[in-house]
C-alpha positions as CSV (number, residue, x, y, z in Angstrom):
1,M,-0.3,-0.1,-0.1
2,N,2.8,2.4,-0.9
3,E,1.9,6.2,-0.7
4,G,4.0,6.8,-3.6
5,S,5.9,10.2,-3.0
6,A,5.6,10.0,0.8
7,V,8.9,10.9,2.4
8,L,10.8,11.8,5.7
9,L,11.9,15.0,5.2
10,S,13.4,15.5,8.6
11,V,14.5,13.6,12.0
12,N,14.5,15.9,15.3
13,V,15.7,15.1,18.5
14,G,16.4,16.7,21.9
15,G,17.4,16.7,25.4
16,I,15.5,18.1,28.6
17,R,16.6,21.3,29.1
18,Q,15.3,23.9,31.8
19,V,13.5,26.7,30.8
20,E,12.0,29.8,32.6
21,W,8.1,30.3,31.9
22,R,6.5,33.0,34.1
23,G,9.1,33.1,36.8
24,R,9.9,29.6,37.6
25,L,11.8,27.1,35.6
26,I,10.0,24.1,33.9
27,S,12.0,20.9,32.5
28,T,10.9,19.9,28.6
29,G,12.0,18.2,25.8
30,I,10.1,20.1,23.2
31,W,13.2,21.8,21.7
32,K,14.4,19.4,18.8
33,T,17.3,19.7,16.5
34,T,17.6,18.1,12.7
35,V,20.0,15.3,12.6
36,G,20.7,15.9,8.6
37,D,21.3,12.5,7.0
38,A,22.4,10.3,10.6
39,P,20.9,7.2,10.8
40,M,18.8,7.2,13.7
41,A,17.8,4.4,15.5
42,V,14.1,3.8,16.9
43,R,13.7,1.6,20.0
44,G,11.9,1.3,23.1
45,V,9.3,4.0,23.5
46,N,12.2,6.6,21.8
47,L,14.4,8.0,19.3
48,Q,18.3,7.6,19.9
49,A,19.4,10.8,21.2
50,D,15.4,11.9,22.2
51,D,13.9,12.5,25.2
52,Q,10.8,13.7,26.9
53,A,10.3,15.3,30.4
54,D,7.6,14.2,31.5
55,R,6.9,10.3,30.2
56,I,3.4,10.1,31.7
57,V,2.1,12.9,29.4
58,H,4.3,13.3,26.5
59,G,6.1,9.9,26.2
60,G,5.5,5.9,26.2
61,P,4.4,3.2,24.0
62,D,1.5,5.3,22.6
63,K,3.5,8.3,22.3
64,A,6.8,6.8,21.4
65,V,7.5,9.0,18.2
66,Y,5.4,12.4,17.2
67,A,5.4,13.2,13.6
68,Y,4.2,16.5,11.9
69,A,3.7,17.0,7.8
70,A,5.5,20.0,6.0
71,E,1.9,20.6,4.4
72,D,0.5,21.1,7.7
73,Y,3.8,23.4,8.3
74,L,2.7,25.1,5.1
75,H,-0.7,26.0,6.4
76,W,1.1,27.2,9.7
77,H,3.0,29.5,7.5
78,E,1.0,30.9,4.5
79,V,-2.2,31.2,6.2
80,Q,-1.4,31.7,10.1
81,G,1.8,33.9,9.7
82,V,4.3,31.4,11.8
83,A,8.0,31.1,11.0
84,T,8.2,27.5,10.5
85,A,10.8,25.0,10.3
86,P,11.6,21.5,10.8
87,G,11.2,20.3,14.4
88,L,9.7,23.4,15.5
89,F,6.3,22.0,17.4
90,G,8.3,19.4,18.9
91,E,8.3,16.4,16.3
92,N,10.8,13.5,15.7
93,L,9.9,13.0,12.3
94,T,9.0,16.0,9.3
95,T,6.8,14.1,6.7
96,S,5.7,15.0,3.0
97,G,3.3,13.2,0.8
98,V,1.2,11.5,3.8
99,S,-1.9,12.9,5.6
100,L,-1.7,13.1,8.8
101,T,-4.8,14.3,9.7
102,H,-6.3,11.9,7.4
103,A,-4.4,9.0,8.9
104,V,-6.2,5.8,10.1
105,V,-5.5,5.4,13.2
106,G,-3.8,1.7,13.6
107,E,-2.3,2.3,10.1
108,R,1.3,1.2,10.1
109,W,4.0,2.7,8.5
110,R,7.3,0.6,7.2
111,V,10.2,4.0,7.6
112,G,13.8,2.8,7.1
113,S,13.8,-0.7,9.2
114,A,11.5,0.6,11.6
115,L,7.5,-0.4,12.0
116,L,5.7,2.3,13.4
117,E,1.7,2.0,13.8
118,V,-0.4,5.7,13.9
119,A,-2.1,5.6,17.7
120,Q,-3.5,9.0,18.4
121,P,-3.3,12.8,17.6
122,R,-1.6,15.3,19.8
123,L,-3.3,17.2,22.4
124,P,-1.3,20.2,23.3
125,C,-0.4,21.3,27.1
126,F,1.4,24.2,28.0
127,K,4.4,23.7,26.7
128,L,3.9,24.2,23.1
129,G,3.3,27.7,24.2
130,V,6.6,27.9,25.6
131,R,8.2,26.8,22.8
132,M,6.3,29.0,20.9
133,N,6.8,32.0,23.6
134,D,2.8,32.4,23.5
135,A,0.5,30.5,26.0
136,G,-2.4,31.0,24.1
137,F,-0.6,29.0,21.3
138,P,-1.8,25.6,22.7
139,R,-5.7,26.8,22.3
140,R,-4.9,28.1,18.6
141,F,-3.2,25.1,18.0
142,M,-6.3,22.9,18.7
143,Q,-8.9,25.4,16.9
144,V,-6.8,24.8,13.7
145,G,-7.1,21.1,14.0
146,L,-3.4,19.9,12.6
147,P,-2.5,18.0,15.3
148,G,0.2,15.6,13.6
149,A,0.5,11.6,14.4
150,Y,1.9,10.4,17.8
151,L,3.3,6.6,16.4
152,R,3.8,3.3,18.3
153,I,7.0,1.3,17.5
154,I,6.0,-2.0,16.5
155,E,9.4,-3.2,15.3
156,E,12.6,-1.5,16.2
157,G,14.7,-0.5,13.1
158,V,16.9,2.6,12.1
159,L,15.6,5.5,9.7
160,R,17.2,8.6,8.1
161,R,15.9,11.4,6.3
162,G,15.0,10.4,2.7
163,D,13.7,7.2,3.5
164,A,10.1,6.5,2.1
165,I,7.4,6.4,4.0
166,D,5.3,3.2,3.2
167,V,1.7,2.3,4.6
168,I,1.9,-1.3,4.5
169,E,-1.4,-1.9,6.2
170,R,-4.9,0.1,6.9
171,P,-7.2,-0.7,9.5
172,A,-11.2,-1.3,7.6
173,H,-12.6,0.6,10.5
174,G,-11.9,4.0,8.2
175,I,-11.7,6.0,11.8
176,T,-8.8,8.9,11.3
177,L,-7.0,11.3,13.4
178,R,-9.4,13.4,12.6
179,N,-12.6,11.9,13.5
180,M,-10.7,11.8,17.1
181,M,-10.4,15.2,16.8
182,E,-13.6,16.0,15.9
183,A,-14.8,13.7,19.0
184,V,-12.8,16.5,21.1
185,H,-14.6,19.3,20.1
186,D,-17.9,17.4,20.1
187,P,-18.2,14.5,22.8
188,A,-21.3,13.1,21.2
189,R,-18.9,11.4,19.0
190,A,-16.5,9.7,21.3
191,P,-18.8,6.5,21.3
192,L,-17.5,6.0,17.9
193,L,-14.1,5.6,19.3
194,R,-15.0,2.4,21.5
195,M,-14.4,0.4,18.4
196,L,-10.7,1.1,18.2
197,P,-8.5,-1.7,19.2
198,R,-5.6,-0.6,21.5
199,L,-7.2,2.9,22.3
200,P,-4.7,4.5,24.7
201,E,-6.1,4.9,28.0
202,W,-6.9,8.7,28.1
203,W,-8.8,8.2,24.7
204,R,-10.7,4.9,25.8
205,Q,-11.7,7.1,29.6
206,F,-13.1,9.7,26.9
207,A,-14.8,7.3,24.8
């Protein structure tokens, strides 16, 4: 089920840093740096050389890898007036040619030698506002509705910039990340999510 021109534009990683925000120090791993053409191992619940400050909220098996699409960054740049660059929103993988908003929950991607699975959309916390130096940015991010995709690591492997993104499996239920976001804005749609296998705990309680 090759998506044709879908490709990995950038791989981005970062360690934990402390940042002053509204008079206090917070720990965050949202600042990411591109690694060029270097091969990066995908293993456990993370990418090589990457970290998250709070694994309960930002990491773990259902949020192991975060992907954001160059096409969605184009909207932020051209419509929202945001100066964008790969890794700006804290994503590990900046993609091209694959619609993350319309990705089916549970679809699987072969990227390099790693196998990744679409798990859930991003619901941003205040640290995205810290990264953008705008406390209101998380609300704006939700309103725009281009959340990117959190991915599970199904098979460990190695990936790098330029690797093809091959969608090798897509569940028949057809529920997309956009459908999950629509349920957040309209909770009457939440019961639809109960049919999803491996629904993350927060979403299971919400549904």
